[in-house]
VONU-91448 format. One record per atom (N, C-alpha, C): x negated, y negated, z. Coordinates in pm, whole numbers, plus 50000, padded with zeros to 5 digits. Last residue first. Layout:
<mibas>
XYZ...
</mibas>
This chain:
<mibas>
167077183337687168507183337712169047197437714164517191537610164757187637749166237187637783164897195937336164577207237422164837203837570165367169937246166437180037232166167191837324162887158637299164087153437368165227163637363161287173337125161057174137270162267169337348162337165136879162427179236918162207181037066161657138136884163067142136885163237156636926158857140236876159517133936990160987137837000158487152336628158047159236750158737153536873159527132336461160137145636463159767153136591157707112036514159127110136549159847123536554155377122836406155457120336551156897118536595156157123136134155847135736204155927133936355156447096036088157617104736075157387117936148153797088136125154837083036216156097091636208152567101535913152177104636050153237100036149153817089235692154007103735715153667107335859152827063335730154267065835738154547080735762150127067635688150587062835819152077065635838150217075335418149717084635520150177080535660151187052035305151987064135295151537074435398149047035335360150357032535421151277044635414147127047435196146957047535342148277044535414148247041934944148077055834987147917056735139148127014034944149427020634935149337035134981145357011034954146177006135065147547012635063144647021934709144167028334832145007023934951145907003934536146287018034533145877025034661144546980734606146006981334622146486995734625141956987134534142266985034677143766985634702142336987834257141926999934329142236998734478142966961534200143956972034175143616984834249140536950334277141766946034340142866956534321138706962334110138626965234253139896960934326139636951133863139566965633884139556969134032139356923733895140706929333876140706944433905136556922933915137396918334026138806923834015135876932533663135476940233782136306935933903136906912133504137446925633491137106934133613135326890133584136776890033606137366904033601132806899433500133046896033640134536896133672133166901733227132936913833306133176911233454133426874433162134566883433142134396896233224130866865633219131996860233296133216869133282129386880533029129186882833174130336877433258130606869032786130766883232822130476885832970129986842432741131316845732789131416860132840127366841832645127726834232764129036838732825127376857932422126376860432526126696853132655129386845432276129606858932329128626862032440128176821932199129296821232291129576834732354126306833232027125856826232146126976825032248128016844531832127096853031906126626846232035131496835031840130116833331797129186841231887134286856631813133466847131889132046846631836136296857331517135436864431612134526854731684139076834131514137966841331453137136847831561142136840831703141136832431642140036840831580144646864931606143906857031702142936848131628145926876831399146586877231528145886868731631144786879531158145406866631185146096866131320141796894531041142986894931123143486880931151139626902130883140626893130829141906893930910136266907830868137426908530957138436898030914134486926430634134946913130675136226914330755132436945530578133556948230668134106935230722130676936330386130966950730395132216953330476130396909130416131036914030293131436928530306129146896830616130486901830646131156907530523125896892230760126776894530646128096900530689125316867431017125236881030966126216883230853124066834430940125056843231003124946857030944121036818531002121906824830903122826834430975119956804831216119656800731080120636806430981120656815931461120956801931439120696797431298118096839831479119376834931532119516820131509116766851831179116536844731304117856838831352118156882631053117656869131041117436863131180117346917030997118046906531072117346893231059116616927030651116616928630796117296917030864116596928830381115646919530440115596920630592118686946430327117326950830301116286941830367120866930230397120636942730469119206947530450120676910030212120506906730353120246919230437121266925029984119946918929998119666915030143123916932030036122916942630027121506936930040125186907230035125196915230158124136926030154124706899229767124196891329879124126899430008126026919629621124576917329604124006909729723128706917129703127976929429726126476927629717129336891129615129366894329756128586906929789128996894029331128176884629409128156887929559128796928329216129566916329248128706906929332127976952028966127536943629080128386931129093129656980828905129536967128854129116958228972130107003529044128827002628974128596988628917132677002829133131656998129226130276997629164134217015028946134087000428935133046995029032134777041628958133407037928917133207023028906135117035629311134377042229202135297044029081136567003329403136307017629417135447022829302135786972729555136036979529428135676994229442135026967829819136376964129774136746971329646133316994429997133356982729909134786980229863133647004130345133687006730201133726993530123133856998430610132536996830549132546998930399136447004130669135996990630698134626987830635136637030930623137057021930515136777007230547135627041230866135057045430738135397035330628137337030931055135957025931052135287029630920139647046230997139647031630981138217026230967138817072131068139177069230929139147054130904138557068231341137387072031262137617069431114141227063831402140267052831416138977055731341142267089331361142717078331277141747066631283141007103731567140737107031428141147095931333142197090331787140737090331771140357093531626144877096131748144427082231744142927081331724144867124031781145237118231653144757103731641143997126332050143267132831941143587126331807145937111132193144517107832201143757113632082148367123432125148167109232100146687105632099147977151132205148267147032067147897132432041147227170832384146567157732389146747150632256148727192632311148887187432447148277173432461147747196932054149127192332070149337186432210145167205932112145347193832032146757188232051145777228932257145037218232321145187205132244147057244032059147837239532174147127228232248144927249431889146047241431841146877235931956143437265732064142887253132012143997243931963145167287332100144807279032215144237265632171145187297031838146437292231898146157283332019142527304731815143047294031731144347288331786142527325532004141667313832023142147302131940144297343431882144647337632012143807325132041142827349531653144137343031640144557336531771140637362031773140447349831693141767342231678141907384131884141257374431973141027361231899142637396831651143687391231735143137381631839140087404131565140897395331482142047389131562139277421231774138557408631750139397399031667141457442131775140927435031890140357421331853142377451031523143277450931638142757441831750140197447231345141547442531312142397441031437137847457031485137877444431412139307439131400138507480731623137677470531685137827457031618140087495031442140627491531574139847479931635138307497431225139597490631208140167486331342136207511931346135967498531290137277490831276137487535531410136977527131517136717512931468137997544631149139127541331238138667532431353135397549331057136237539630987137417535331074134567569031240133847556331233134697545531166136447589031177136397583531313135687569931312135867594130906137187589230945137157582731084133177603230924133517591430844134857585430885133537626131086132677615131131133007602331055135187640930915135687636631047134847625031102133517646130701134697637930679135257632730812131667662630831131227649830772132407640530751133407683530900132697676031004132237662430951134367693530656135297687330750134567679030856133857697130357132917693930465133687686230572135127723030151135377710830232134287709430337135597736629822134887735929950135197722930021137337757029618137327743329671136697743529810136417776329341136517775729488136417761029531138007789329048137087780329118137367780729268138287810728760138637806928898137557797928958137347819128518138497809928518138877805228657135297837528563134987824928494136127814928500135607849028906135827850528762135527837228694134887839529151134497853129116134637855528967134007804629088134617815629162134097829229116131977775629136132377787029052132897798529137133527747229302132457757329293132907768829204134387713429230134747727529238133517736429222132987687229436133387692829308133587707929320134387671829714133337680829665133837687229536134957642629889135397650429773134197658429722135997629330179134837636130121135347645330011137407597530265137567611230215136247616330159137247571130339136557580730425136717595030379138777558230146137367554530160136597564630243141447561230101140587572530065139107569430083142637537330143142707547130251141797559030226140677509030031141567520630008141517530430124140797476830191140007488430149140937500330129142347457430298142377458630152141477469730101142467446430555143267458430524143417460230372140647427530609141917422630558142837434130513138557443930682139037433930778140417428930739137947457930456138767464830557139257455230664136237442130324137627441530279138547449330373133937449230477134407435330470135867434730428133617476630436133977471830569134477457430565132987476530159134137484130211134587478930346130677461030148131877456530080133117463530134128927477330291129217463930340130497458530277128887499230119129377500830256129757487330316127737487729893129117492729886129717494730025125187481030003126057470629946127517475329940124057505730087124337495030183125327484830127125787534529947124617526029967125027514130056128037549729994126947555929917125677547529924130687547530097129537547930186128347554330115132357545029855132527536929975131247536230058133527554129592132187548729619132257539229738135397583429625135387568929629133997564029665135457611029409134897605329530134867590029520138537619329253137147615029243136707608729375140617645029157140317635629265138837632329261143077656628941141677653128958141537642429068145127683328909145057670028971143587667229001145387709228828145367698828724145407684728780144917721529078146217722529008146377711028909142337701829138143217710829213144597710429147139087692129107140297695129031141097705429109136957665529196137587678129237138907679829163133907651029125135337651529089135867665229125131297629529237131907642829232133407641629204130147604429273130427609029137131097622629127128537611929571128867601529474129047607529334127727628129772129007631329708129397621329598125367618129881125307630729805126607634129731126377594030013125627593129888125557606529813127707590330249128407597630143127647597330011125777576230401126397588330457127077596730348124347553530376124027564530283124727577530322125557536630570125207531130438124907542230336126417540430828127107547930722126677543830582124857524130996125007538331026125577546530911124987498830885123677505030901123797520030927127707493530901127097495230768125747501830778128117490831174128737502131105128107504330968126487467631215126317479931293126887492031221127497448531041126137453531020125907466531096130007444631161129927449831025128537455530997129247434131413130017446631404129897452731265127867410731338127197421031417127917434431405129857396331199128627400631129127927411731205131717391531403132077399431285130837404831214130207374931570130667388031619131037397031502129837353331398128667360331452129067374231501132427344731359131717350631246130497358331294133247331831586133607345931573132897352531454132267306031537131797313531653132067328431637133697298931309132237299831300131657307531419136277297631414135947308231319134447309931307136027274131567136297287031632135937298731542135657255831357134577257931456134787271031533138127258131239136947262131161135747264231254139667246931437139787261331413138627266431329138977220131408138567227031530138677242231514140167215131156138737213531176138237220831300142857220231215142167228331115140657227231130143417200031397143427213931443142697222931344143317178231223142357179131333142267193431385145477184431058144157183431000143077184331108147537183631245147267196031174145877195931114147487156631327147117167231422146837180531355148317145031067147017142631129146617153131230150927150331004149897157930935148517156330999152257132731176152607146931179151537155431112151237107531132151397111931270151657126931279148717102530887150097105630920150197111431060146017100830856146747088430880148187090930922145037125330787144917121330928145607108130958145137129630518146297133930598146217129030742142847124230388143797113230399145017116930483141587148930385140977138130462141957126630483142887164130202143227166430343142667155230430141667157729967142957151329994143397153430138139517174129932139307161730008140597154030032140247194129760140367196929903140187184229986139557183929516140977184129551141177186529701136757187529543137317174229517138797173629552136467214929580136117206029689136697192029669137307223729325138017228229446137737218629561135337211729170136737207729153137567211829275133067225629253133157211229277134597206229263133667251229159133557248929303133687234129336133687245728880134867251428947134827248829097131117236428833132247227328811133507232528879129607259228888129427247228971130617237728955130567276228680130747279728821130607267628913129797262028452131217264728476131477268328623127017262328484127727249528484129217251728511126497289428457126207283028585126957269628596127247292328188127947299828292127727293628430125367275728064126777272228055127607279728160122907288728117123207275428174124677271728169123117323228215123167313428107123527299628165122697345128370122317332128423122237321828311123427366628213124227363928332123897350428397123497358427863122787362627983123597358728107126017368827629125287358627704124587364827825127577385827492126137387527477125337377627559130127377927534129747390827592128257393527579130437354627389130207353727534129727366927594128617353627079129787357027160129427357627307127047326026931126867338827000128067341527090126997302026802128117310926773127987324526841124587290526884125847284226923127017293726907121847294226874122727305426910124087300126956119427279326833120417281326728121277293726753117467270827005117547285226976118577288726870117797242927018116477248626988116567263326948120537239027071119887232226960118587239026921121047254727296121767257627171121097251127051119367241727477119137255727445119827259627316120527216527491119177217727434118857232227398122987224627609122967217627480121587219027415122257236027849122877244627748122877237927610121267212927976120357224027947120947233327842123617197928000122517192727919121547203827882124977214628175125547211428044124457206427949123267212928387123327225628314124067224128181123757186328463122407190428426122417203528346126477186828526126017178528416124627182728369126367204328749127157207628630126677199728509124867189428928124317201928875125067206228749126747169428977125487165828911124817178228854128677184929109129017178128983127747174328907127187192329334127647202629240128067196529106126867167429455125687174829410126077185829311129487161529523128807153329421127557160229368129837181829718130677181429598130047172929488127867175029910127807187929840128637187529712128677149229994127337151429939127287164329857131267153730090131057144829976129697147329911130657171030305131547175530198131367166930073129187154130465128517165630402129357171230289131307138130541130237132330462129397143130395132767155930694133347151130569132307144430482131147159430917131237170330821131847165730689128887135931045130267138931010130317149330900126207130831069126877137531180128277142231144125177115830867125127130230850125747137830967125407089630962126197093830847126267109030836123617087831175125047086531200125867091831084121157092831045121537100431164123037099731189120967074530824121107089030803121617096530925123057045330824121867052330869122047067330856125097029730726125287036230856124007042330911123947020030484124617011230579124677017530718122917042530352122017031430387122657022830496125207057930321124057063730391123097052830435126787041330167127207044030305126057050030386125207042529930125467029829997125867031930143125357069429862124047063429894124237050329970128117071729815127487079729920126157073529960128387053929599129127051429723128517059229839126817066829407126377053829458127127050329588128447089329370127087091029423126567077829479130717077229260130817084329388129447086129453129637067429018130177058129119130307064629256128997091928902127917082428931128387072129034131547102228870130627108928964129477099628999132497084528675133157085328806132227091628910130747090828465130757077228521131407077228659131457117428418130097114228461130027100328523134077114228330133837121328456132447118228509133527101628088134297094428191134077101028327132127121727947131457109027983132197101328092134257142427936132987144428009132287131228040136397139027775136547135027915135237135427991135857149427529135877135027540136047130027681135407176127504136807171427500136917156327501133317195827480133307183127409134737178127392131187216427682132517212127636132457198127577128027228527547128837221627649130207217927596127987260827387127547246927396128447240027496128867285427245127787284327344127177270327340132397279027213131107283927167130067281227275135747288327269134587280627311133297287227266138287297427209137297296727102136057288927139139417296327473139477308427390138407308327282139697276927662138347281627634138327294027546141527248327710141587261727650140177265927607141147231028023140977231727877141027246227830141257226328289142397233128230142307233828077139117210928364139077225128403140217233128340140007186528255138767192628207138717207428242142307181028400142427183128256141177189828201141027178228652142047188428631142217191428482139347156728616138717169828635139747181128622141377136828579140357139428477139747153328494142797137328820143487140628693142477144028585140817128828995141367142329008142107146528881140437102428905139327112028899139847126428908142907090928966142457091628825141357102128811142777093029243143837100129169143457101529023140717075429300140487089829322141557098229252141897050729254140797055129168140557070229182143777051629466144217050329327143127055029230142107052929690143007064129661143467063629516140887027829670140067039829656140927052029627143107011329713142357010529587141517022929566143817018729973144767020829863144047020429729141517010730115141917024730112142857027529994141606983130075140466990930025140857005630013143906977130213143916975630069142726982830006142956982330475144086990030422144146988930269140796963730504140566978230503141726986330445140856936530267141236942230397141086957330393140446927530014139266932130088139596937030227142726917129912142356930529865141146936229939142576892230041143676901330072143336915530030140346881529919140286884330063141406893730106141456879329664140286888029685140136891429833143426860529714143806874029674142656883829692141886837729772142716843629878143166857829842138506838229648139936836129630140706843229741135816841829639136366835429759137866832729748135056852329392134976861129511135586855029637135876849329095136276841029211136236849629337134466868528931134616854428894134886845729016134326893929050133186888628976133266873628957136786897329166135606898529251134366892929182138356896028938138406884729032137256885429132137686920728820137406908228749137416896328845138646939029012137216938528978136856925428911141386933529007140626932029132139136930829102141986940328744142156926528788141366923928916141536968328744140696959428662140796944828704143616975728939142196977428966141306968928875146276974928872145706962528924144196963728944146977000528798147076989928697146336977328742146727014029037145837017628926145827006528821148787006529202147516999529219146547002729105150757024729143150897011129090149587003429100149747046129285149857047429140150047033629075149937036529551148617038729490148667040329339152857036029581152107023629563150687025929509154157059329639153997055729498153127043529476154157060829918153677072129840153377068329695155257037030004153877040030044153297051429961157817040729893156977029729847155517032429881158737062230043158567063829899157687052829841158957051230299157927061430273157687063230123159377015030304159837029030307158737038630265157636991630517157976996530384158467010930393156716982930755158166984630743158586989130604153976980630719154486990330816155976993130797153586959530544153366973130495153976983530589153726934330640154986940430595154816954830550151266924130693152016929430805153286936730762148496917530582149586924930518150416931730627146206906630676147346897630661148556904330596145076934930850144756921930795145986913030790145156961830931146246956430848145876943230783142776964231078143066973430967144126967530874142886945131278141816944331180142106953031059145146955131413145176941631357144086939831252144246980031492145346979231397145426965431333142286972131678141906979731559142996978931452143816959231873142786951731802142416958931672145436980631955146046968331905145046960031826143596999232050144297001931925144996989631870142776988432295141826989932185142546991432052145176989432439144496976532421143496977132306145797017332437146627007632362145946994132340143057039732379143797031032471144597020732392141457055032219142907056532204143707047632298138887048832304139287045132169140807045232155138957059532563138657045332543139157040832406139387086332507140397078932582140187063932568137017093232369138317093832302139387085832375134077088532323134927082832429136347081832375131937098632167133147106532190133957101732310129857082832090129707089732218130957097532258130867071931855129677080331848129487088431976133007056631949133267067931859132077077431857131617037632098132567046532167132907058632080130297025031889129517032231990130397041832069132507013631765131727023731692130867031831789133216995531963134147005931925133427017231851131026978631960131276986332081132276997632054131226966631702130136976031733130406984531856133506958431496133536960931640132456971131675132576955431232133426945231293133396946431445129196962431145130506966831191131266954931250126716952931087127496958330976128926961531016125406946031315125966935031236126816940131120124276968731427125586964331478126226953731391122146986231390122836980531273124226975531312122727004031695121867000531584122696995931466123766994832011124216999431880123246994731774123236982832254123216997332247123597003232114125256954532200124226961032281124366976132274127286941032071126376949131988125296956232067130706934732120129366935432178128496945332099133296934932036132306928931946130896929032002134876944632237134606953432124133566947732028134976922032410134376934732453133976943232334136246903032252134936900032305134236912732352138676915432208137786913132094136366910132142139726914632468139426927532405138486925832286139976886832499139136894532590138766908032530141756880132295140406874632292139476882432384144126892232377143426897532260141986892532255144366896632735144566889232610143776895832499143746910632961145066904332956145316896632827142196940233084142206928932992143636923732976142266963133230142446950733305142436938433214141586983133059143016982133095143306969433173138886981933058139576975332947141076974632972138516996233304138056982333288138796975333174139527021433256140187013033357139756998433345137637030433072139027028433029139767019433128135417032633234135387023133122136797020233071136427052833404136077039733460136017029133350136657074833237137887068333284137607054733347133947081233214134697076633096135977069533139133447089633475132747077833422133477072333300135127112133489135337100833579134657088233528133987128733295135347123833276135637111833366131517133733417131557126733288132947121133260132397148233639131747135333659131737127133530133387171133516134297162633592133697148733613130977180733406132107177233319133097168133391129457185933636129007175633542130147171333449131027206533747130787194133822130347182933729130927226233548132217220333586132017207133658128167232333539128867227033421130167220133459126177241733698126957230233746127747224133632125147262533547125557265333685126427254033742124307252633300125637259133308126087262033451122797227933194122807233533330124157240433349123287220232934121957225232967121867231233105125937211732938125557222632849124207228632887125947191633127126927202433141126607214233051124047173933026123727181933145124687193633161125517162632819124337170732787123957179532905127397149232972127847159732881126687168632839125737130933099126397141133180126937152433093124987114532885123977122432957124627133733035127477103232821126777111432723125717120132789128017089133056128927099833012128247109032912125947070433051125987080533157126897092133119126677055232825125407062432827125407073532934129187045032906129057053032784127787061432788128507030533137129417042033148129317050933025126927010533026126327020133119127207032533134128906997032878127777003432809127107013732899130496988233092131056996932988129957004232914128866971133249129326984033303129866993433196126436951833217127356957033117127866970733163124726945933419125566934933372126576939433267124316967933702124176964733560125116953433523124796972333973123436974633923123256971133776127476968334032126476959934098125106960934033128866986633875129216972333868128156963433931127697010733958127527006033820127806991133811128607012234222127167010934196126917005834055131377014534175130857003634257129367001434231131627038134016131947024933961131377013334043128947061434019130067055634090130367041734036126687071233905127897070833822129107065133895124737072434095124587062033992125817061133903125767094234252125557080934307125537070334198125887115934086127117111834153126987097834212123187117434020124147113533916125477109133979122237126134266121797113234213122747108334105123447151034281123817140734379123377126834333122147163934067123597162134064124037151234161119507163634162119847156734037121347154234028119717179634390119307165634402119707157734278120397203734269121347197334361121007182734380118077208434121119337206334050120387200034140116167210834330116007200734225117337197934153117127232434482116987219234544116917208234437116987252834291118267249234351118217235334412114207252834232115187250234128116517245834186111567237034388112657246534409113797243134312108827228634165109887225634262110877237134275107047237033960106677238734100107827236634198108057233533701107097244433727106927247133875109777211933700110267224633650109347236133689108057192033799109217196233877109747209733831106277189833584105777194233715106937199133802108027180133388107347192933369106837198533501108767155433492109787165833474109147179633456106257142433484106937144633612107987155633601105697142233207104817149533299105487152233433108827147733028107647140133065106817148133165111077156432887110007165932919108717158132945114577152232877113267146332903112267157332943117137160832849116197164932744114797159432767118537149233058118317163833060117317168532956116907118833177117867126033091117567141033086116067115533526115707115233386116757122533303117997097533771117417109933716117117108633568116997067333920117917073833829117287086433771116367061934241115637065834121116597073734031117547034934413117877048634369117117051334241116537015134699116637017934556117047032534535116506988434932116817002434901116977004034750116166961835005115066968634936115316983134906118256947535101117226951435199116076959135135119846946134877119176933934921118106936835025120806972134882119916968134772119186955334808122416970835112121246979635109120286975734998124406952235034123556949535149122286958035146125606965334816124996952034799124006949234913126586988234945125626989434835124886976234815128396976635121127216983435176126156985135067130256966734939129566957635028128306963935086131166990534808130466980034733129666970834825131177022734839131307011234930130486999634873131207047834712131767036134644131997024234735130067071334789131347067834851131997055634786127727070734638128667081634618130037078334676126537047834746126947047934605127937059134578126057056535006126937045134985127427044534841124257077434953125557080435012126537068934992122127062634846122747073334768124137076434821121507046035062122017040134938122677050634850120617064635262121807055935284122367050135155119847096035091119477083635157120727075135181119537129135084120587118935077120157106935159117767149435125117427139835020118487128835006118767166535318117677157635358117347147235251122407166935322121077172135284119997161735313124567163535605124007157635483122677164535451125397177235833126417171835742125847167235609123357183835997124257194735959125307190335858120047172435956121467169335967122297181135922117227168235974117887179736035119357176736059116517144535837115857157235805116607169435858118227118835674118047126435797117537140335765116457098335431117607104835490117257111835620114887065535407114937080035388116177085535456114747039235478114857042135335114977057035307114297035935747115627032435698115827036035551111617042235790112637052035828114017048735770109657023535742110037032335630111177041835664109097009535977109767002635866110247011835755110027023036284109087024636171109767018636049111467008736487110697020836515109617023136410112626987436356111746984836471110876996936501114137000836170113046992336122112096988636235116017012936332115047021136260113867013036212117346989536415116686998036515115647007036447118356980736171117406972336243116656980336348120097001936119118956999636031117906990736097121976998436322121167010636320119937008636232123036973236255122426975436387121496987536384124066978636001122986968836014122276970536149126086997136069124967001235984123796991435997127886981636211127146992236281125936996536200128706965735993128126959636113127306969836189129756983735796128546975835768127906969935892131067012135769130937003335884129676994735868132027035235618132107021335570132137011535688131557061235679132777055335734132937040635699129067064735552130227072435506131537066235553127427048135706127637045235564128897052235515127567061135950128017047235941128257043135797126417085335877127837085135915128387070935913123817076735833124607081835721126087082235753123087069436091123067059335987123887063935866123167093436226124217083536254124247072736147121397114136216122127111236094123247101136116119107100836448119547112436371120227108436241118387084536664119447080136571119987092036491117817087737000117557094536871118707091236776116367066837242117577070637168117187076637034114357057837407114297071537358115537076037282116297035237594114977040037560115047054737516119037017337455118507027137550117177032737500120097002137260119116995637348118497005337447121967017537140120717015537067119667008637152124087015337319123317027837314121997026137241125016989237255124466992337387123607004937382125876992036992124826982237023124196985137158127877010937027126707014336947125557004836978129646995537180129067007737236127817011837160130376974837005129616971737127128956984137188131676990736794130456982936768129706979536898133137018536746132907010336865131607002736849134067037636571134007023636526133837014036644133857063636633134967056536699135017041836658131537071136505132797075936448134017069136510129737058636683129807054436542131137058836481130197072736920130437058236916130557053136773129387097936839130767095936883131117081036878126697092936791127557096436678129037094836714125817088637052125737077736954126637080636834126157114037160126997103037209126977091337111126127139136897125537131537006126507120537050126877171636788127327157736796126717151236918126517198736754125407189936723125757175336726128477215236841128557211136702127407202036660128057218137111127767229737027127857226536878126597185637185127507196837211127207208037113123537170837300124507173937194125407185337239121687143237436122277156637446123357158437340120297119737458120397125937324120997139937329120107113537721121007105237639121187110737499120137133937987119537133037853120497125437762119937120638315120727126238205120007124138073118717108238526118107120538475118857126438357120237087138611119077084138527118417096638469122997080138697122517093338651121337091138555123517053738750123627063238861123107077138825123167042738498122347037838608122387047338727125087055838347123677058338317122767053438428127397044738461127157059138469125687062438443127177017738396127117021838536126817036638551127437020338118126227014538175126067018538321129987030838096128837038638048127547033438108131457009438197131487022338266130307031038224130856989838004130476987738144130437000938220131976999837768130516998337778130076996937923134307020637676134067011737789132557010837812135027039537487134577026437440134297016437550135697065837518136667055837562136297041737517133417079237438134577079737349135627069437388131817074737662131427068837534132617068637438133227089837850133087075437868132717068537738132897115437744134237109837758134187094537774130137118837761130767118737629132167112437636129837119438039129177108937959129817107837822131187142538105131687129838154131117118238074129437160637981130817159637934131447146437978127217156438141127147152838000128547151937939128077166538386127697152438375127707147938228128487193438315129607185238360129297170338347126687201338011126947202438153128097192938192127197216737693127177204737775127427208137922125067238237510126277236837592126127224637682123847247937187123747240037311125107238737380123527281437078124217268637063124117260937194121947305836920121797297837041122397284237017121777336436798122667324836788122627317436921120147357736865119767349836748120627337436731121187372437077120097363237109119717354336991124647375637112123497377937026122387368137060126297387837404125907376737316124647379837238128247416837401126977411237447126597399737355131237429037511130587421237407129357414537463132047461737609131587448737658130847441737545132507486737515133497476437484133057462637528130547503237614130407498737475131397487837439131547508437865130327500437855130147495237713133687524837809133947511637863132727502637854133277541437491133187540737636133427526537682135677546737231134427541437283134447541337435137017574537071137207564537178135847560137230137297578436730136517582036849136677570936952139057593436458138847582436551138077587736672139577615936310138757605436248138457593936341139187647336470139927634736460139037623936399137827670536517138107667436376138887654336363135257677736734136527670536721136737666336576133827711536710133767696736710135137690736691133977737936940134397733336807134417717936807133487749337182132377741837119132757736436983135767763237237135467751537320134337743137261135697784637065136627773837034136327761537118133057801136934133537795737060134427783937029132267807536680132837818036762133417813336892131137785136577132407789536522133067800036611128657781636687129767774236747131097778936693126147793036653127327801736652128507794836718124267772636682124597777536547125837786136544125397746936907124757759936882125137764936744124997711736850125777723736881125017736336842122777689337004123117696436881123877709236914123987664837230123147676537199123667683537076124197629837170124837642737195123927654137152122297606237334122447613337207123077626837235123737580337532123017593237522123327600037389123327546237429124167557637467123417570537449120777525037566121417531637451122237543537497121557500337816120797512237771121507518937656121997465837718122457478337783121657490137732119557439937764120397448337677120797461237745119967415538024119177426437961120087435037875121357383637931121327395838015120517406637946119857352637891120327364537821120257376637913121047323338046120037334138039120637346537975122027295037872122517306737946121487317937934120447264137912120667275837830121067287737917119757243838074121187245938050121447258237966117057243238073117707247638196119167250638175116617233237817116217247037844116867252137972117527207637851118257216537759117887231037786115567198138024116947199338071117747208337981113387198237858113397207137974114787209138027113997179337674113927193137630113957202837748
</mibas>
């Protein structure tokens, strides 16, 4: 330290302040020589032009001996450095240049293993952040030397970071940096030496430690540390070494990072990019699969999935739940899913479109046969053929067509002579049976999937609400029947009915339920390559509309609150002008009418006279004459407010909504294959769990359905005694062997992961090597150009 102080440049004394100009005389206007300079520029004095070093910026400077020492270290000649240190024993071996670089750091960055080994033997050597630079440059030999030196000094020093490093924060440990860089060998070596990484708690965790950190820690430091920890634990090299199931770990980490991106908006972009990288790592792993058996073994893993025995491919369902769209849409995954979806019916793909469109109508005739064979011969080959997911879908569509026809005929009945009693066309009992089958299907799927997973999907809510409205219709039909029987008012005309008459409520519920039942046909559009993206875009646009509804509500409430009673004094006034009668429009007379006026103004359906002020005629001078009065200011306020509302809502916000919807549609189109494939796979999984017999035939208990449901209620069996039920989603693919046994899966999966990780790193190293060769080639071409240019200049 004394030598560094001697090398510091002494600060010269500060220059004296410039003289303050004397204040001009008050009567300077009279003397032209005292007139101030009006030029915007002022010439500085020569003393002011001298740059004086700031005393607050002190950078170390190397002496001549130290520069020579640095050059020798950079050359890698250990003998010369040794001789130089012996002849210059007063030199500071830890001296630094203005960048804070030491001789040991130069040796580390030069990959000079003997030089580093020699310098570490010197007394008083300061390691600083050299250990982190050795990790960053992937130098395991040098890293072991430095760690051994730190361990000799103090055993705990090798597990912490550098406190005063200009390149790394103080919380970056060697293992964290190695994990961030993806150096697998160094990660393995550090973990074997006892290094660990404390995985950050999930963003929703509120344990005692997280609470203390939120209350007392530096927010910027805590969030930066958390982000760096996630960057370390999310690296593929660290994941592969620290867990036996890298795909499952990638799914969980991706989900956590997505939550962090919403809860920590300051680092939203960084967390989103990190989540995408982790998801792509899982995709890269399955891209290394080389056979159907390997993919089936991966997709059949049940770790991390509740009620996994109900699904053919639990890992695929977990990917759907965690929104791993690229994983689901990968060709390797889709080949397995398509094989399970088609079953043994491979000719369906080559059938013409007209056949696919008309086949559900033909299936209507076969539905009783399917039900009868399920009851009598559940193990027949035809029953297994009809139990494939694609055949299940066709059977359910056929039954649903019958249901839609029934409710269409029921809603299209002539109600001219209808009395005050429920309809009696003969279709009502059949509709009730169909609805009962639909309700049982909803309850069954709710039990199989669990409430949390089943209620996440909006289409399931659509089924629940539509069936609930049908049940309400039946209940109000029953209430109207008992009311007509007890009160004997069957022949009462409709105009005398109460506004909440049970039959009126039943008609309204049935109308809405019918609309929702027909609207569910859009759900089947996702199977088509052209209609599927439209259906997906429609769902995302509904989410955009929900966001803008808040803005619409705020604007409408603002204007309605200000004008709700503005025209109330003019309500009902009629003005007569030349036998032309003009009546005041009931626009801004109360809150409800004002709200209605502004709502329909969004669609440009409010009358133009909504802002007119009409005043009834005043008596004139004679009994036959009248005076027409006008309140122009009030009318001007109404017109200005109404015009501002139209401009704000129709011109600005409505066009913003249209632009947002266009952007949403464009995003779906840009990522068409992934979005459509993900939605199609969700549809496949839905029908893999459906029963073979559709509604209302599913109300008839079948042997397979009873056994599978009883096993579900009894819970999981002891391993080796009973196989898991397969009646709900029996896998009937013929492209490969049967699904691997659970015990075989437990043994084969780690070996498969080992092979996939080896293939992944081999491909990654090939890509890195090719990139490095390209860089070397570019450098050689650049040097050749420089050499040729020099030769040309010499000539």
